[in-house]
N, C-alpha and C positions, 0 to 999 in steps of 0.2 A: 496642453504639453504634448510632444511627439518624439519618439526617437526615431522615426522613419518618415517621411513625407506621405501624405495621403495617396501620391499617384505614383507611386513606386509600382516598378512593373518585373519583378524578381519571378522568374519562371519556375515556381516549386513543383510543378506536374512534370517537368523534364525529368527530375531526378526521382519519379515515382517507383521507376522499377530498381532502381538501386535500393530506394527506401523499403520496398517491400522485400527485397533480398535479405538486408541487415536486419529487418525487424523478424524475419524467418528464421535466419540463423539464431538470433538472440532468443527467439520465443524456444526454438527447438533445445538449445543448449540449456534453458532454463527447466524445460521437462524433464530434460535428461538429469541435470542435477537434482531436481525434486523426486525423480524416480531412486537415484542412486544414493543420494547422501539422505533425503528426507528433510524434516524441518528440525531447528533444534527447538523444540517445545518448551515454553517457559513454564514456571510452576503453575501457572494459571489453569494449563490444558493437561500436564502431566498428575498433578496433585503432589503432596509433600507437604514439607513444614517449612515455615518462614520466619525468623527470629532475628529481630533487632537487638544488637546488642552495643552497651556504652562502656567506653575503658578509660581510666582516670588519665593515662597518656595517650600521645599519638598513637592510633593502632596501626599495626604493621600486618597490611593486607596479604602480603605472601607468606610471612610467618603463620597467619591464623590459618590460611589455606593449609599451608603443610601439615598442620600440626593436626588440624581434622582428617585430611586425607590418610596421615599415619595411623590414625586411630579407627580408620575404617571407612570413614564417610568420602567415599572415592569421588564421587560427583558433587561434593560439596560448592556451592558458588557464593565468592565472599567479594562484597564489593563496598566501598566507603558509600555512607548515608548520610547526608547531609553535612556534618561537621567531620575533622578528622579523627573526633574520637570515637564516632559512631560507625558500626559496620551493619550491613544487612546480609545474614547467612540462609542461602535457599538449599534445603535437602530433599531430593528427588526421593519418590516412595520406596526404591529398591536396593538402596546401597546396602553393602553388608562390609560386618567387620571381619578381621582376621579370622577369626574362629567360625565365621560363617554364620553367625547369627544374623537377624534382621535389625538392625538397630533404627531404622528411619522408616520402616516399611509400615504397610496401612494399618496394621495391627498396633502397632507401637504408637502409645498416648502421647500427648502432648509434654505432660510432666516428665516421662522416660526422657524424650529425647532432650528437653530442658536441661536436667540433672545430667545427663550425659555431656553435653556441650560444658556446661559449667564445671565438671570434673577435666575436661581437656583445657578449657581457657577459665582457671579460676579467679582472674583478674576481672573477668566482664561481668557486666550486670544486665541482666535482661529488661528489656525496655518493653517489648511487645512481640507478642509470639502469635502468628497466623496457620492454620491448618487447613488444606483444602484436600477434601479425599478425591480418590481417584474416578469416581462415578460423576463427582461435579466437573473435575477437569475434562471427563470425556464428554459430558453433556455441554460445555461452554464451547468446546471444539466443534461439536455438531452444529451449534446453534450459532456460531459464527460463520461456518461454511454456509450455512441457508441464510443468514442475512445477506452475504456475498451474493449468493442466487438470485433472491428475491429483489435486491437492488438493480442486479443487470437486466432481469425480466421487467420489472416496472418500467427501466429507463426505455428498453425497446420496445414497450407497448406506448407509451407518451410518446417518443419520436416518431413511430410510426402514423400514430392519430395525428399529431400536430405538423409533422412534415411529409414523409413519403417513406415506404418500406424501405426503400434502396438505403437511404439516409439510416433508417433503424438497423440494418444490418451492417453497416459501416461503423456507426457509433458503437454497435454491441461489441463487434469485435475489436476497435479500439480499446474499449473499455476491459475486455477481458485480456487484451495485449498489456495493458498497464500492470494490473496487481500480478500477472505470472512472471513479468520481469523483475517485479520488485520481490516475490518469493523466491525465484530463482537465484537473485544476488544474497538474499540472506542464506539460501540452502548451501551455494556453493563456499562462501567464507564462514559458514559455521556459526551466523548471529542468532543469539536467542529470540526467540518469536512468541510474544505473550499477547495479553489482550488489548494493551497500549498498542502495539504493532498493528494489532489487527483494525482497531480504531483508524490509523492512519490510513491505513489500506482502503479501508470504505472512505476515509474524506479524500485520497486521491481520486477514487472514483467521482464524487461527486466535482472534484476540482476539474479532472478532465472534461467531465460531460458540460460544464459551464463553458470551456473554451470551444466546445466542439459544435454547441446550440448556437452560440454567435456566429461562428463561421457560417453554418448551415442558413440561419435565417439572412444571414447576406447573400448567400447564395440564391436562395428562393427571390430575393428583391432583385438581384442582377438578372435572373432568367425574365422577370417582367420586363424591366428598362432595356435590357439588350436583346432584343428580339431576334437578330440576325448572327449574335455572336456563337460561336460553337461552346458545348460545355467544358470544355477543359480551358477555354479562356475566360469564360464566368466564374470558375472555382478558382482559378490563378488570381482574378481581379478582386475575389471576396477575402481571400488569404491576405492580399497585399493590403487591403482597406483596414483590415482588423488587426494588421501585424504590429504597430505602435502598441495598441491597447494590450494583446498578448505579451509583448515585450515586458512592457511596463508592469502589467499584473503579477508575471512570473518572476521577473527581478525583486520586486519589493516584496512577494511573498517568500522568495529562496533567503532573502537577507534575514528574514525574522526567524525562519526555521534554522538558518546556518547560527544564528546568536543561540538559538534554543540547544542545537545541538552542541555547541563549544561551552556554552556558560550553565545548560539546564541542568547539568549533573549527569551520573550514570544511569540512573532510574529511566530519562528521558532518551537515552541513545537510541535505543530501537525505534520510538514513536517518530523523533526528530530525523534519522536515516530514512526511516520509510518514506516519511514527506518529501525529502531532499531527491531522493530517486525517482519518486511519481511527480514531482512538479517537473523535471528535467524531460523525463518519459513521455509525460501527459502532453505538455505542449509540444513535442514531437510528434505525437499520434493525433493530435487536433489537426496538425498541419498535413501531414501525410497520410497516416492510416485510413482515417475517416473519410475524405474526401475522395482519396484513390481509390477504394476501395466502391465507392458510389460511383465515382466513374467507370470502375471495372464492369460494375454491373449493368451498365447501359443506361444511366439518368440522362435525360433530356428535357428539353424546357416543356413538352408535353405533361410531364410527369408532375411537375409544380404549378401547373395553372389551374385556375379553378374551372369545375365544367362550365359549360357553356348552356344556357337554358334556351330550349329550343323556343322559336316564336309560333304561337297558337293559330291555326289556320281559320280564319273568319268567314271563309267562303261557306256559303251554304252548301 
């Protein structure tokens, strides 16, 4: 099955300057947003208390949130969890009550917080309580950033050995480009970023790399077959030859992730949204960013050909 004919001749590299301009602007805006707004860190990173409550009647999320905020839990997050009778309340560690006392701070025990919540919401029944200390949250944030850095370095080393150093630089820039844009969107729209969203970002890195490797492999094959073709023609042909596969894979994956976003519940919104953004951006960067950078760095046919062995001189 193919969406596009195998011999399509779309000149993708003709738009590489416009693509570089758009990518540069989006990347810069993402950096500015991250520097200005930061990320809305989830409870996994900030630490705090998470309480699952069950109500005999349908839970009014807005009313519950207002009650908690009026009682001093200013940064309380209340979302439906599972059924309409269940809610998940997340309390950040440094919310203060009206009298200035720390009601959900690091030093407050889980029992104290739970008793305060039950006084505010007498109809609620506690199902589960989870507490994450601030040191644990900081450690998770550090290890999450380290995981991304190690993934990018490992990818760059693999491609440098498997293909060529110019491909390694192009693919790494593309892989940095994708998560930064995702984080920029999360920052700009103040979407909560938690461990599940971090897992989605790491998934996007692998997903984007898969597309890039397929195109790079076809570029290497075409350089060996088309001995007189210019590098820009070889890269264009490689993208065209893999275009149908890229579109089918992205479309099918996006369909599943969209179903997850609309039907998976609020707990998976961050995860599925990061994947949706990553699939779109990853497909774009595989086509325009990675190949364009390799071309800008002076990729030629000689860089991808195996070294020739010199014949031994048998003369005395």
